[in-house]
C-alpha positions as CSV (number, residue, x, y, z in Angstrom):
1,X,116.3,-68.0,-260.5
2,X,113.8,-65.9,-262.0
3,X,112.7,-68.3,-264.4
4,X,112.3,-70.5,-261.7
5,X,110.3,-68.7,-259.8
6,X,108.3,-67.5,-262.6
7,X,107.3,-71.0,-263.7
8,X,106.7,-72.9,-259.6
9,X,104.7,-69.0,-260.2
10,X,102.6,-69.9,-263.4
11,X,102.0,-73.7,-261.5
12,X,100.7,-72.5,-258.8
13,X,98.0,-70.2,-259.6
14,X,97.6,-73.0,-262.8
15,X,96.6,-75.3,-259.8
16,X,94.4,-72.0,-258.3
17,X,92.0,-72.4,-261.3
18,X,92.0,-76.2,-262.1
19,X,91.0,-76.6,-258.3
20,X,88.8,-73.7,-258.3
21,X,87.0,-74.3,-261.0
22,X,85.8,-77.5,-260.2
23,X,84.0,-75.5,-257.0
24,X,82.2,-72.5,-259.0
25,X,81.0,-74.8,-261.5
26,X,79.6,-77.4,-259.5
27,X,77.4,-74.0,-258.5
28,X,77.0,-72.3,-261.0
29,X,78.0,-74.2,-264.6
30,X,76.6,-77.6,-264.3
31,X,78.3,-79.3,-267.3
32,X,77.1,-81.5,-269.7
33,X,74.1,-83.8,-269.2
34,X,74.8,-87.6,-267.6
35,X,77.2,-89.4,-270.4
36,X,74.9,-91.3,-272.5
37,X,77.4,-93.3,-274.0
38,X,80.7,-95.2,-274.0
39,X,83.1,-96.5,-276.2
40,X,84.5,-99.9,-275.6
41,X,86.6,-101.8,-277.8
42,X,86.5,-99.2,-280.7
43,X,82.4,-99.3,-281.0
44,X,79.8,-96.9,-279.2
45,X,77.5,-98.4,-276.7
46,X,74.2,-96.3,-275.1
47,X,74.4,-96.5,-271.4
48,X,71.3,-97.2,-269.5
49,X,69.3,-93.9,-267.9
50,X,70.2,-92.6,-264.7
51,X,67.2,-93.3,-262.3
52,X,64.6,-90.3,-262.2
53,X,63.4,-91.3,-258.4
54,X,64.8,-92.6,-255.2
55,X,64.9,-96.8,-255.0
56,X,61.5,-98.2,-255.0
57,X,59.8,-99.8,-252.2
58,X,59.1,-103.8,-253.0
59,X,55.0,-102.3,-252.2
60,X,55.2,-100.1,-255.7
61,X,54.6,-102.7,-259.0
62,X,55.5,-102.5,-262.7
63,X,54.0,-98.8,-264.4
64,X,52.7,-101.0,-267.2
65,X,50.8,-103.7,-263.8
66,X,49.4,-100.5,-262.3
67,X,48.3,-98.8,-265.5
68,X,46.7,-102.4,-266.1
69,X,44.7,-102.9,-263.1
70,X,42.0,-99.7,-263.7
71,X,39.6,-98.6,-266.1
72,X,41.0,-96.3,-269.0
73,X,40.3,-93.5,-271.8
74,X,43.2,-94.0,-274.2
75,X,44.7,-90.8,-276.1
76,X,46.9,-90.0,-278.6
77,X,48.4,-87.3,-280.7
78,X,51.8,-87.3,-282.8
79,X,53.5,-85.9,-280.1
80,X,52.0,-87.8,-277.2
81,X,50.7,-91.1,-276.0
82,X,48.7,-92.6,-272.5
83,X,45.7,-92.7,-270.6
84,X,43.4,-91.4,-268.4
85,X,42.8,-93.3,-265.2
86,X,38.4,-93.1,-264.5
87,X,39.6,-93.9,-260.9
88,X,40.4,-90.6,-259.5
89,X,40.5,-89.3,-262.7
90,X,44.0,-88.8,-263.6
91,X,46.3,-88.5,-266.3
92,X,48.7,-90.3,-265.2
93,X,50.1,-92.1,-267.9
94,X,52.3,-89.9,-270.8
95,X,54.6,-91.2,-272.8
96,X,56.3,-88.5,-275.3
97,X,56.5,-90.3,-278.3
98,X,59.4,-88.4,-280.0
99,X,61.9,-88.8,-277.4
100,X,63.6,-92.0,-276.4
101,X,65.3,-92.6,-273.0
102,X,68.7,-93.5,-274.3
103,X,70.6,-92.7,-277.6
104,X,69.7,-96.6,-278.5
105,X,67.4,-96.9,-281.4
106,X,65.4,-99.5,-279.5
107,X,64.7,-97.2,-276.6
108,X,61.4,-96.8,-275.7
109,X,59.8,-93.1,-275.6
110,X,59.9,-91.1,-272.4
111,X,58.0,-91.7,-269.7
112,X,56.9,-88.2,-268.3
113,X,53.6,-89.0,-266.3
114,X,53.0,-92.7,-264.3
115,X,50.2,-93.8,-261.9
116,X,50.1,-94.1,-257.7
117,X,51.6,-96.7,-257.7
118,X,54.7,-97.5,-259.6
119,X,58.2,-96.4,-259.4
120,X,58.7,-92.5,-260.3
121,X,54.8,-91.9,-259.9
122,X,53.5,-88.1,-261.5
123,X,50.8,-87.1,-262.5
124,X,48.2,-84.6,-263.0
125,X,44.3,-84.4,-261.1
126,X,41.2,-82.6,-260.9
127,X,38.7,-82.1,-257.9
128,X,36.4,-80.1,-255.9
129,X,36.0,-79.4,-252.0
130,X,33.3,-78.3,-249.8
131,X,31.8,-78.9,-246.5
132,X,28.8,-81.2,-246.0
133,X,29.4,-82.6,-249.7
134,X,29.8,-85.4,-251.0
135,X,32.8,-84.5,-253.7
136,X,34.5,-86.9,-255.8
137,X,37.9,-88.8,-254.7
138,X,40.9,-90.8,-255.6
139,X,38.6,-93.8,-255.2
140,X,35.9,-92.5,-257.9
141,X,35.2,-94.2,-260.6
142,X,33.7,-92.2,-263.3
143,X,32.0,-92.5,-266.3
144,X,32.8,-92.1,-269.7
145,X,31.4,-91.4,-273.2
146,X,34.3,-92.2,-275.1
147,X,36.9,-94.8,-275.2
148,X,39.9,-92.2,-277.1
149,X,40.5,-89.0,-277.0
150,X,42.2,-87.9,-280.1
151,X,42.7,-83.9,-281.6
152,X,39.2,-83.1,-282.1
153,X,37.1,-85.9,-280.4
154,X,36.7,-84.5,-276.6
155,X,35.7,-87.2,-273.9
156,X,33.2,-85.9,-271.2
157,X,33.7,-88.1,-267.6
158,X,30.7,-87.6,-265.2
159,X,29.9,-89.1,-261.6
160,X,26.6,-87.9,-260.2
161,X,27.0,-88.1,-256.0
162,X,23.7,-89.3,-253.9
163,X,22.4,-85.7,-253.3
164,X,22.2,-85.4,-257.5
165,X,25.2,-83.4,-257.9
166,X,26.4,-83.9,-261.0
167,X,30.6,-83.7,-261.9
168,X,31.8,-83.7,-265.0
169,X,35.1,-82.9,-266.2
170,X,35.4,-82.5,-270.8
171,X,39.0,-83.3,-271.9
172,X,40.2,-83.1,-274.9
173,X,43.9,-82.6,-276.6
174,X,45.6,-81.2,-279.1
175,X,48.1,-82.3,-281.7
176,X,51.3,-81.5,-279.3
177,X,51.0,-81.5,-275.4
178,X,48.7,-79.3,-274.2
179,X,45.1,-80.8,-272.7
180,X,42.0,-78.0,-272.5
181,X,40.1,-79.0,-269.1
182,X,36.3,-77.9,-268.0
183,X,35.4,-79.4,-264.3
184,X,31.5,-79.0,-264.6
185,X,29.1,-79.2,-261.6
186,X,25.5,-79.0,-261.6
187,X,23.0,-78.9,-259.3
188,X,20.0,-81.4,-259.4
189,X,19.9,-80.7,-255.5
190,X,16.8,-79.1,-253.6
191,X,19.1,-77.3,-251.4
192,X,22.7,-74.9,-252.7
193,X,25.7,-75.8,-252.3
194,X,29.2,-74.3,-251.6
195,X,31.9,-75.7,-254.3
196,X,36.0,-75.0,-254.6
197,X,36.9,-77.0,-257.8
198,X,40.9,-77.1,-257.7
199,X,43.4,-79.0,-260.0
200,X,47.2,-80.5,-258.8
201,X,50.1,-81.9,-260.2
202,X,51.7,-84.9,-258.0
203,X,55.4,-86.4,-258.7
204,X,56.4,-89.0,-256.3
205,X,60.0,-87.9,-256.0
206,X,62.6,-84.8,-256.5
207,X,64.0,-84.3,-260.6
208,X,67.3,-86.3,-261.4
209,X,68.4,-83.2,-263.3
210,X,70.8,-81.0,-261.0
211,X,69.4,-77.6,-260.0
212,X,71.7,-74.6,-260.2
213,X,71.4,-70.3,-260.6
214,X,72.2,-71.2,-264.2
215,X,69.5,-73.7,-264.6
216,X,66.2,-74.1,-262.5
217,X,65.1,-77.5,-262.0
218,X,62.2,-78.4,-259.9
219,X,59.1,-76.2,-258.5
220,X,58.2,-73.1,-260.5
221,X,55.4,-70.9,-261.2
222,X,54.7,-67.3,-263.4
223,X,52.6,-65.2,-261.3
224,X,51.4,-61.4,-262.7
225,X,53.7,-61.4,-265.0
226,X,56.6,-63.1,-263.7
227,X,58.6,-66.0,-264.0
228,X,59.5,-67.3,-260.6
229,X,62.4,-69.3,-260.1
230,X,63.4,-69.1,-256.3
231,X,60.9,-72.0,-255.3
232,X,63.2,-75.0,-254.3
233,X,62.3,-79.1,-253.6
234,X,64.3,-77.4,-250.7
235,X,62.0,-74.7,-249.5
236,X,58.8,-76.5,-250.5
237,X,60.4,-78.9,-247.9
238,X,60.9,-76.7,-245.0
239,X,58.1,-75.1,-246.0
240,X,56.3,-77.8,-243.7
241,X,52.8,-79.3,-245.3
242,X,52.0,-76.3,-247.8
243,X,54.4,-73.2,-249.5
244,X,51.3,-71.1,-249.9
245,X,50.9,-67.7,-252.5
246,X,48.4,-65.4,-252.7
247,X,46.4,-65.5,-255.4
248,X,47.5,-64.6,-258.7
249,X,46.8,-65.4,-262.5
250,X,49.1,-67.6,-263.8
251,X,50.3,-71.2,-264.0
252,X,52.3,-73.9,-261.7
253,X,54.1,-76.8,-261.9
254,X,56.8,-78.3,-261.8
255,X,60.0,-78.6,-264.4
256,X,62.7,-80.9,-265.2
257,X,65.9,-80.0,-267.6
258,X,63.4,-80.6,-271.2
259,X,60.2,-81.2,-269.2
260,X,57.7,-79.8,-267.7
261,X,54.3,-80.4,-266.4
262,X,52.0,-76.6,-265.4
263,X,48.7,-76.1,-264.4
264,X,47.5,-73.8,-266.4
265,X,43.5,-72.2,-264.9
266,X,42.4,-69.8,-266.3
267,X,42.1,-67.0,-264.2
268,X,42.9,-66.1,-261.0
269,X,44.0,-69.2,-258.9
270,X,45.1,-69.8,-255.2
271,X,48.6,-71.9,-255.5
272,X,50.8,-74.2,-253.0
273,X,53.4,-76.5,-253.3
274,X,53.0,-79.4,-250.9
275,X,55.5,-82.1,-249.6
276,X,55.7,-83.7,-246.2
277,X,58.2,-86.7,-245.4
278,X,56.0,-89.8,-246.5
279,X,54.3,-87.8,-248.7
280,X,55.1,-86.3,-252.6
281,X,55.4,-83.0,-254.0
282,X,52.4,-81.9,-255.0
283,X,51.1,-78.3,-257.0
284,X,47.7,-76.9,-256.4
285,X,45.8,-74.9,-258.3
286,X,42.4,-73.8,-256.6
287,X,39.5,-70.9,-257.6
288,X,38.0,-69.0,-255.0
289,X,34.7,-71.3,-253.1
290,X,31.4,-70.0,-255.1
291,X,27.2,-71.4,-254.0
292,X,26.0,-73.3,-256.9
293,X,22.0,-73.0,-256.7
294,X,19.7,-75.8,-257.7
295,X,19.9,-75.9,-261.6
296,X,22.9,-74.3,-261.7
297,X,26.1,-75.1,-263.7
298,X,29.0,-74.2,-262.1
299,X,31.7,-74.0,-264.8
300,X,36.2,-73.8,-264.2
301,X,38.3,-74.2,-267.0
302,X,42.3,-74.8,-267.4
303,X,44.7,-76.5,-269.3
304,X,47.2,-78.9,-268.3
305,X,50.3,-79.0,-270.3
306,X,52.5,-82.5,-270.0
307,X,55.5,-82.8,-272.5
308,X,58.7,-81.7,-273.6
309,X,60.3,-77.8,-273.3
310,X,60.8,-77.9,-277.5
311,X,60.9,-73.5,-277.9
312,X,58.5,-74.5,-280.7
313,X,55.6,-75.9,-279.0
314,X,56.0,-73.2,-276.1
315,X,56.5,-70.0,-278.0
316,X,52.6,-71.1,-279.9
317,X,51.0,-71.5,-276.9
318,X,52.1,-68.2,-275.7
319,X,51.2,-66.4,-279.0
320,X,48.0,-68.9,-277.8
321,X,47.9,-66.9,-274.8
322,X,49.7,-69.0,-271.8
323,X,51.8,-66.4,-270.5
324,X,55.2,-66.8,-270.2
325,X,55.2,-70.5,-270.8
326,X,58.6,-70.4,-272.4
327,X,60.1,-69.3,-269.5
328,X,59.8,-72.8,-268.4
329,X,63.7,-73.0,-269.8
330,X,66.1,-71.1,-268.1
331,X,67.5,-68.7,-270.3
332,X,69.2,-67.0,-268.0
333,X,69.8,-63.4,-268.0
334,X,71.5,-63.2,-271.6
335,X,67.5,-64.6,-273.0
336,X,67.9,-61.1,-275.6
337,X,71.0,-63.4,-276.7
338,X,70.6,-66.6,-276.3
339,X,67.1,-66.8,-278.4
340,X,69.0,-66.0,-281.8
341,X,71.7,-68.0,-281.0
342,X,69.1,-71.1,-280.6
343,X,67.4,-69.6,-284.1
344,X,69.9,-69.9,-286.1
345,X,71.3,-72.6,-285.1
346,X,68.2,-74.6,-285.6
347,X,67.6,-73.1,-288.9
348,X,71.3,-74.3,-290.2
349,X,70.6,-77.6,-288.5
350,X,67.1,-77.8,-290.1
351,X,69.2,-76.9,-293.1
352,X,71.8,-79.5,-293.2
353,X,70.4,-81.6,-291.3
354,X,72.8,-82.5,-288.6
355,X,73.5,-80.6,-285.2
356,X,77.3,-80.8,-285.5
357,X,77.3,-79.7,-288.9
358,X,75.3,-76.6,-287.7
359,X,77.3,-76.0,-285.1
360,X,80.6,-75.6,-287.2
361,X,78.1,-73.3,-289.7
362,X,77.7,-71.7,-286.7
363,X,82.2,-71.4,-286.2
364,X,82.0,-69.8,-289.4
365,X,79.5,-67.4,-288.9
366,X,80.5,-66.3,-285.8
367,X,84.4,-66.0,-287.1
368,X,83.3,-63.9,-290.1
369,X,81.9,-61.7,-288.5
370,X,84.5,-61.1,-286.1
371,X,86.8,-61.1,-289.4
372,X,87.1,-57.4,-290.0
373,X,88.5,-56.7,-285.6
374,X,90.9,-59.6,-286.6
375,X,91.8,-58.0,-288.9
376,X,92.4,-54.7,-287.3
377,X,94.6,-56.7,-284.9
378,X,97.1,-57.6,-287.5
379,X,96.7,-54.3,-288.9
380,X,97.5,-52.2,-285.4
381,X,100.8,-55.1,-284.9
382,X,102.0,-53.8,-288.2
383,X,101.1,-50.6,-287.6
384,X,103.4,-51.1,-284.2
385,X,106.4,-52.9,-286.3
386,X,106.5,-49.5,-288.9
387,X,106.7,-47.3,-285.6
388,X,109.3,-48.8,-283.5
389,X,112.1,-47.0,-284.4
390,X,109.5,-43.8,-283.2
391,X,108.6,-45.0,-280.2
392,X,112.0,-46.0,-279.1
393,X,112.8,-42.6,-279.7
394,X,109.9,-41.6,-277.9
395,X,110.8,-43.8,-274.5
396,X,113.8,-42.2,-274.6
397,X,113.6,-39.2,-274.6
398,X,111.1,-39.1,-271.5
399,X,112.3,-42.1,-269.7
400,X,112.2,-39.8,-266.8
401,X,109.2,-38.7,-267.5
402,X,106.3,-41.0,-266.8
403,X,103.3,-39.1,-267.4
404,X,104.9,-37.2,-270.2
405,X,105.8,-40.6,-271.8
406,X,103.0,-41.9,-271.9
407,X,100.8,-38.9,-273.3
408,X,103.3,-38.9,-276.2
409,X,102.7,-43.0,-276.7
410,X,98.8,-41.9,-276.4
411,X,99.8,-39.3,-279.2
412,X,101.6,-41.3,-281.7
413,X,99.4,-43.8,-281.4
414,X,96.3,-41.5,-282.3
415,X,98.4,-40.1,-285.6
416,X,99.1,-43.5,-286.6
417,X,95.5,-44.9,-286.2
418,X,96.5,-48.0,-284.1
419,X,95.0,-49.2,-281.1
420,X,96.9,-51.5,-279.1
421,X,94.3,-53.2,-277.5
422,X,92.9,-54.7,-280.9
423,X,94.0,-57.6,-279.9
424,X,91.5,-58.3,-276.7
425,X,88.2,-57.5,-278.7
426,X,87.8,-61.1,-280.5
427,X,88.0,-63.0,-277.0
428,X,85.4,-60.8,-275.3
429,X,83.1,-60.6,-278.2
430,X,83.6,-64.3,-278.7
431,X,82.1,-64.5,-274.3
432,X,78.7,-64.1,-275.2
433,X,78.9,-66.1,-278.3
434,X,79.8,-69.1,-275.9
435,X,78.2,-69.1,-272.9
436,X,75.1,-68.8,-275.0
437,X,75.4,-71.9,-276.9
438,X,76.6,-73.5,-273.6
439,X,73.1,-72.8,-272.2
440,X,71.9,-73.5,-275.9
441,X,73.4,-76.8,-275.3
442,X,72.1,-77.5,-271.5
443,X,68.8,-76.5,-271.5
444,X,67.1,-77.4,-275.6
445,X,65.7,-80.5,-275.7
446,X,66.5,-80.1,-279.2
447,X,69.8,-80.9,-278.9
448,X,69.4,-84.0,-276.8
449,X,70.7,-86.9,-277.8
450,X,71.3,-85.4,-281.3
451,X,74.6,-87.0,-283.2
452,X,77.6,-85.9,-285.0
453,X,79.7,-87.8,-286.7
454,X,82.6,-91.1,-286.0
455,X,82.1,-91.6,-282.0
456,X,79.9,-88.8,-281.4
457,X,76.8,-89.7,-280.9
458,X,75.7,-87.4,-278.4
459,X,75.8,-83.5,-278.3
460,X,74.3,-82.3,-275.0
461,X,77.0,-84.9,-273.3
462,X,80.5,-85.3,-272.9
463,X,83.5,-86.7,-275.4
464,X,82.4,-90.6,-274.7
465,X,86.2,-91.4,-275.9
466,X,88.2,-91.4,-272.7
467,X,91.7,-91.5,-273.3
468,X,92.9,-92.7,-269.6
469,X,90.7,-95.7,-270.3
470,X,92.4,-96.1,-273.1
471,X,88.8,-95.8,-275.2
472,X,87.1,-99.3,-272.9
473,X,90.0,-101.3,-272.6
474,X,91.0,-100.3,-268.7
475,X,88.1,-101.7,-266.8
476,X,87.2,-98.6,-264.8
477,X,85.3,-95.0,-266.3
478,X,87.2,-91.2,-265.6
479,X,84.5,-88.9,-264.2
480,X,84.5,-85.1,-264.2
481,X,87.9,-83.2,-265.4
482,X,89.4,-86.9,-265.7
483,X,87.4,-88.3,-268.2
484,X,89.5,-86.2,-271.3
485,X,87.9,-87.3,-274.4
486,X,90.0,-86.5,-277.9
487,X,87.6,-83.0,-278.0
488,X,89.4,-81.8,-275.2
489,X,92.5,-83.3,-276.5
490,X,92.4,-81.3,-280.2
491,X,90.5,-78.6,-278.1
492,X,94.0,-77.8,-275.5
493,X,96.6,-79.1,-278.7
494,X,94.4,-76.4,-281.0
495,X,94.6,-73.5,-278.1
496,X,98.1,-73.6,-277.6
497,X,99.1,-73.4,-281.2
498,X,96.3,-70.2,-280.9
499,X,98.2,-68.7,-278.1
500,X,101.9,-69.5,-279.7
501,X,100.9,-67.5,-282.6
502,X,99.4,-64.8,-280.4
503,X,101.6,-61.7,-280.1
504,X,104.2,-61.9,-276.6
505,X,103.1,-61.1,-273.4
506,X,105.6,-59.0,-272.1
507,X,105.4,-60.3,-268.3
508,X,107.3,-63.7,-267.9
509,X,104.6,-65.0,-265.6
510,X,101.7,-64.3,-268.1
511,X,103.8,-65.6,-270.3
512,X,104.0,-68.8,-268.2
513,X,100.1,-69.1,-267.6
514,X,99.2,-68.5,-271.5
515,X,101.9,-72.0,-272.2
516,X,100.1,-73.8,-269.5
517,X,96.8,-72.7,-269.4
518,X,95.3,-74.8,-272.4
519,X,96.2,-78.2,-270.8
520,X,94.6,-76.8,-268.0
521,X,91.7,-75.9,-270.1
522,X,91.5,-79.3,-271.8
523,X,90.7,-81.0,-268.0
524,X,88.1,-78.0,-267.2
525,X,86.6,-78.8,-270.7
526,X,86.2,-82.4,-270.6
527,X,83.2,-83.0,-268.0
528,X,81.5,-80.8,-270.3
529,X,79.3,-81.1,-273.7
530,X,80.7,-82.4,-277.0
531,X,78.7,-79.8,-278.7
532,X,80.6,-76.8,-276.8
533,X,84.3,-78.8,-276.7
534,X,83.6,-79.0,-280.8
535,X,82.4,-75.0,-281.3
536,X,85.5,-74.7,-279.1
537,X,88.2,-76.7,-281.2
538,X,87.1,-75.6,-284.5
539,X,86.9,-71.9,-283.1
540,X,90.4,-72.6,-282.2
541,X,90.9,-73.9,-286.3
542,X,89.8,-71.4,-287.7
543,X,91.5,-68.8,-285.9
544,X,94.6,-70.3,-286.9
545,X,94.3,-70.6,-290.7
546,X,93.2,-66.6,-289.9
547,X,96.3,-65.8,-287.9
548,X,98.5,-67.6,-290.7
549,X,96.9,-65.4,-293.6
550,X,96.9,-61.9,-291.8
551,X,100.4,-63.2,-291.2
552,X,101.5,-63.0,-294.5
553,X,98.5,-60.5,-295.5
554,X,100.7,-57.4,-293.4
555,X,103.9,-59.2,-293.7
556,X,104.4,-60.1,-290.7
557,X,106.9,-62.7,-289.2
558,X,106.1,-64.6,-285.8
559,X,109.5,-62.7,-284.9
560,X,107.7,-59.4,-285.1
561,X,105.7,-60.3,-282.2
562,X,107.7,-62.8,-280.2
563,X,111.0,-61.4,-279.4
564,X,114.5,-64.0,-279.2
565,X,115.2,-63.3,-275.8
566,X,119.0,-61.8,-275.1
């Protein structure tokens, strides 16, 4: 009767874990990026990318058609390619050459900026405001002193108003993702004018990436030495026409999981985010209004980052003076630990040439570092077996005095140098490594679309070899924790074997829970990145081999830690 009760209780608790985890994970632990591949008839096929914006009205034109409709200055370096729109002086055409839309080798580069009038419009613009002054606007046609912008080859855009004010935008680009901008106005009129230079970043809709308490996506800013992850799409909408901030030094923009567009003024500016029901989201950075006397020139310098959040590039820009740009990657509370894990994993990738092999090497390193702890655990187990007669004598002697019994047992453990809790340490120490790898796989663009072997062509997405639809033979696609791939199954099986080799728990309910938990975790881990599943599976296999060897080393037997019930 007790066995049936324990089994029912274990099943109920396991179901609570499975269902409860679904609610917790959705908010706190978003799973991998959307599936980028599927297996059909034994072949891996790339999936179409998810939509990056709401459905486009019929009035919108194709991106290429909008780009071709206005005069432009081309730019290209080793990382980005695109053009600057001379109508309105906007950077509104930018694709990232190192990153493809899908895992297909035929896929084109990821577009980050697109012109107004096209689907998923997103662009950066520059301007001035002033009372009683004719300033350039969105329909102004600028003149360029060159047809191509490239590293070491800047371009100047100019426009003169009827009163004689000459407006100029000097643009330069480096070999990665950074534009340097100098906005100038020269007053050739007979009267002083008051002008306020500004720059803005606009995007038509929200990101398709999901924002959560552990991975921030959406409006982002750095102000006076601190990254602000509290601003969300919802807060901007609820603020009405504008969500204003006091004057500060830093940067402002929009971040996706892997991409960033940031306005970086030189000096303090007033920032705000804007949104209206019929309009796009917009980030603004405006300098103080200044009076330009006749014959004088006013200059406002800034930088614009628009590209992939590659850690090496962001760190380089930080070292060059852009404050906390690497904070656009939401590392979280364990940043101090995650950065070394990422650096090690990236170094292993450069050595091996394969991120899957790098993850396996990382697992070997972690298990190697934890081996002394596991060795101590089995030494304690051997010691526990050795002192069983003494332990039973103490238990018999002080069976009616529980306080004295505990004291004598602790004295015995201390005398024999045995730590009964040593078995918990390997699991506890793996938690920060596991979480760090989870975050690295979640937020690092370096992991995006990285293949491993066989059917695993994207380690940052779930295992596509879904068993429930017989690897694509059945015409349906399981979702969430039902999309059980080969790696989650291997994870469950190896964890079951590992738990069987662990010392048996005394509590019958805990025994039942540990018997069921591997299969629960198989479902829980199904939606997570294949790289994380690979790490856990390999770690389980290494633990099984390690336990087998340690059993032999200390002349322990399965029956020593798993007594037969009588």
